N, C-alpha and C positions, 0 to 999 in steps of 0.2 A: 461630484457627478462624474465629472471629466476623468478623476482617477479611475472609479469604478468602469466607466466607457473603455480604459486602456486594457482593462482586463483579458487573459489570454481567452480565444473560443471556447477551448474546450470548458472554463468555469461558466461565460456568460450562458452557455446552451444547458448548464445545471441549475443556475439562479435567475435568468431572467423570465422564464417560464414555468407556468405551473407543473406540478408533479402528475402524473398521471393517474395516481391513486388521491387524488385532492377530492374532498368530499365536494366541493361546491362546482368545479370546473372539470373535474376526470373524466367524466362522462364524455362531455363535447370534446375534451382534447383525444380522447382514445379513438373518437368514431373519425374526427378530421386525420388523426395520425393514420389509420388503417388503410382511409381513401388514400392519401398519400403513397402510402408503400405499395398499394395495388398498382396506380399509376407507374411510380418511380420503377418499379420492377416488371411493369408490364405484364401483370399477371393475366393469365387466362382460365377462366373457368366453365363447366359444363353448364348449358342452360337450362332453366327450370324446366320439368317435362309440361307440354301444354295442356295435358290433362290432369293434372296435378291438382290438388286441393289449394284455394288460395292463400287459407290459414300457414302451409308448409312453406318454411323457407326455402329458397333457392340456395344452392352450392357456395355461392358467392357469399351470400346472406349469412349461412351457417358459419362459413369459415370468418366471416368478419367478426362476428359476435363470439365466436372460439378465441379468437385471438385477442379481442378486445378484452374479454374475462380473464385471460391468462396474463396478460402484462400489467393488470391492476398490483400484482404483487411485487412489482419491483418500483423503488423510489426513483424514477428516471423521469426525465420530460419527453415530450414529443420529438424535441430538436434532438436530443441524446441518441434516441432511437433510430431516426434516420441518419444519423451521422455514423452510426454503430454499422446499420446495414450499407451504407457508403462505402465505408471503410473494408467492410465484409466484399462487397463487389469488386473494391480495388485492390483485393487480397493484402489487406494491411492488418489483418485481425489472425490472432494463434490461437488455436485449440489447447486444450490443457496438456497434449504431449508435445505443443511446441511446433506443430505443423500449421501451413496456411490454410485458413478456414475456406471451405467453398459454400457460396451461398446461393441457392435457387430461387427462381421467382415463385414462392408460393406463402401461404401464411399458416404453415406448421408450426405448431407450438414447441414441436422438438429443436426445430432449426432456431426459433426464436430465443429459446433459454440458452442455446449453445452462442449465440450471436451476442445476447445482451449479457451473458455471463463474462464471455472475452473481454467487452468493452468495459466490463466492472475492473476487470484485471488491467486493461490498459490504462484506466484512469490512476487506479492505485498507484500503478508504476511510474507514471508520468510527471517529471518535475515540474512543469508547465501549469498541472493541474495544482499538486501540492502546494508550491510557493505562491499560486492566484489564490487559495482559498486563504491560504495563512495573510496574504496581504489584503483579502477581502474583510477578514476577520480584524486586521488593524483599522481598515479604514472605517467600519460601522463601530468598532471600540477601541480607540486608540489607547496604547498602553500609557500607565501612568509615568512620568519620568520619577526614578529613583534616585532619591540624594545618594552621594555618597556616603553621609552617614547611615543612611537605611541600608547600603548596600553593604557596608562593614558590619553593620548589625546583623543581616541575614548570613553573611558567610560565616559570622560567630556563633551563630545559632547552628548552622550546619555541620560546623566543625566539632560543636559539643554534641549533637546527635553521632557524629562519628565516633566520638570518643567513648560514649555510652554505649553504643553497639559493641565497640571493641572490647570494651570491660566486660560484657555481659555477654559474649562469644555470639552476637547475632550479626547477620547479613547487613551491609549497609550499603545501599545503590549509588549512592554520590559520591561514594569516597574518592573516582577519578577526578572528582573536582578539584581537589587538593594534589593534583601531579606535580605542578609547578612548584609549588611549597615545598614537597618532598625533595624535588631537584634542588630546590635553593638551600636545602637544609643539609646537602651533602648525599642524600640518601641514593638508593639503586645503583652505585657507582660500577659494580661488577655486571649487572645486566646491562647498562647503557655502555660500558667496555667492549660489549661482546656482540658484534651483529649476528654472530651466528646463533648466540644464543637466544636473540630477538626474534630471529626468524622461526626457529623452532617452538619458542611461546604462542607465536602469534597463530603459526599454522595450527598449531594444537586447538588453538583455543576457537580460530575458526571451524574445525571439523566439529568441536562440543555445541557451538551454535547452530551449525547444520543439524547436528542430531536432535538436538530440543527443539529445533522446529519443524522437523520431521515428526515429530511425536505429537504435534498439535493436530487437531481436526481439520483448520486451516489456518495456514500460517498468514500473517497482517502483514508480512514482509517479502516472502517468495511464494511462487507458485507450485505446483508438485513437479511441473517438467525440471524448472530451476534448480529444486532440490536434487532429482535425478541426477542432472549433469554435473553439480558439485561432488555428488558422491561418486562418480565416474572419474572426474578429475582428480581427485584425491587417491583414487586406486591406480589410475595409469597415469597423469602428469601431462594427460594430451594438452597439447599447446592451441590445437584447434578449438580445443572446447574452451578454454581461457579466453580465446579471442572473440568467439560467438557470444559468451557470456560477460565480457566484459564490465558493462555496468553493472549486471547484478551480481558479480564478482567482486566489485569495488565496496558494493552496499553491504557485503557480507564481510570483508574486511573491516570497515569502518565500525560495524558492529563489534567485531572481534577486538580491534584496537582498544574501545572502550573498556569492554569488560578486563581485558589483559590491566590497562592501568587501573582500574576498579581493584582486581586481586592486589595487585603490586602495591600501592596506598594502603591498602587495607592491611596487608602483611606488614609493611614497614611500621605502622602505627602499633600493630601487634607486640613486636618486638621491643619497641619503645617502652608500651606498657610494661611488658615484662621485664624490663631491664630496670625500671623503677621500683617494682615489685620487689625483685631482687636486693634491691638497694636500701630497702627498709629494714 
């Protein structure tokens, strides 16, 4: 239990409290959350007209009801929503264009959508959250220790699958796992001997990854602002963009490095296969 308590706050807010769309607790959680936001942001509402029907909701009651209904669509907890608005007030949330988000003291569902989606993007890109969730899964479901024999057998199976893919001209997404194996066999000497060649191949692959991610309806790795900045960088070579987007750029580079290794290893195995075929 102590290990769970040591998880980062961004994870605790997600896993220690009921979701706002929870069937059993969601309704009360939404009501408490809305009241907390009204108080936290010091919201002001017009009073209910004295001559209005008693069954008609006041402006505040109506706004709270609309807000509560809207946030049901999010897989978030009340603590996460409170944190999202706090970050917005502290100018720590960015909109889809990369600009600092402005948060106003109201229950507008338009503003709620912008704030909560910005927070979801923040979570997705936050390494504390990513690593924290991984650690939580390991705590709840400890990984089975694999024996050296099992590890060797698994690697043998992956190598056989790579061989079958090469033989049948099918792609293989795990070719990169055998990069060190190919190096030990003396492969890729020309590529490794030329730093310029490595840089050219890597940058070309980074552009391919960027274009592929831009084609998606919603990239799981980059937001639209980051992809736009990548495009501008590759066109202009702006050092400022490179500095501003340092962490995102490193993520793009890491993805490209893996794919470059995947292509190189696959091509090396393909050449070995053709060589053996010609010797028959």
